[in-house]
N, C-alpha and C positions, 0 to 999 in steps of 0.2 A: 480361295475363299477366306474372308476376313473373320477371324475368330474373336476379335476384340469387341467387347460390348460397350455400349454407351452407359455412362454412369452419371447420376445426378449429384452435383456437388452441393453439400449443405455446410453451414458454418461448423457444425460438429465434426464433419468428415475432413475439413481442412485444417483443424487445429492439430498441433503436434501432439503426439501420444507419448506421455511420460508416465513412468511408474509413480505411485503415490508419494514416495519419498523424494522424488526428483525436485519438486518445487521447494521443499525445505532445504535441500542440499544446494540448489542454485541460489536461494536467497542468502544462505550462510556464506557462500563464496562471493556473490555479486550484488546482494541486496543492500539497500541503504536502510539504516536504522532510523526510527522516528526522530530521535534526538538530533541526528545529523540533518535530516530533512527539515526540521523546524529551524535550525540555525540558518540554513540556506534560504528558507522561506521568509524568515524575518529579515535577513539581509537584503534579499532581492525584491520583496514585495511590501512588507510592513514598514520598513524604513522610509518608504516613499509617502506614507500617509501622514496627515496632520495629527492624527491621534495615535502615533506610533508607540508612545510610552504606555498608554492604556492597553492597546492591542497586544503589545509584547507581553505585558504582565498577565493578561487574560489567557493568551496562548500557553505561556509557561505554567500557569496555575491549572488549567484544564487538561493539557496534554501530557503532563509529567507522568501519569500512570502508564502511558503507552510508550514512553521514551526508550526503554531498553529493548523493544522488539523491532525486528526488521519489518518493513512495510508489507512485504509479501507474506509474513507469518501472522499478521493480524487477521483474526477470523471474525465473522459476524457475531459469534457468541462473546468474544472478547470485547467487541464494540458495545454490545448490549450491556454487558457487565459494567464497562467503563461509563456508559451513559447513566446508568442507575447510580453509580458511585459518585459522580459529580453533581447529580441532582438535576 
């Protein structure tokens, strides 16, 4: 007799289960910071635009407050605060 029961897979059940501090620890070890991301983004995408000088200055002006944070550590509350800060 088979004792295995069928189980429905949901997106939540297939996600890895990590303890709450695991995301912060992983981002500290392997995460990219916003400032490094922006350097790569400007080099790989913005430099191809005709308005690269203007776009680069806008990116630097508006995203500087988020620069010291790892991308994985930026929370919705931080984004809301940043959005109100830049106007």
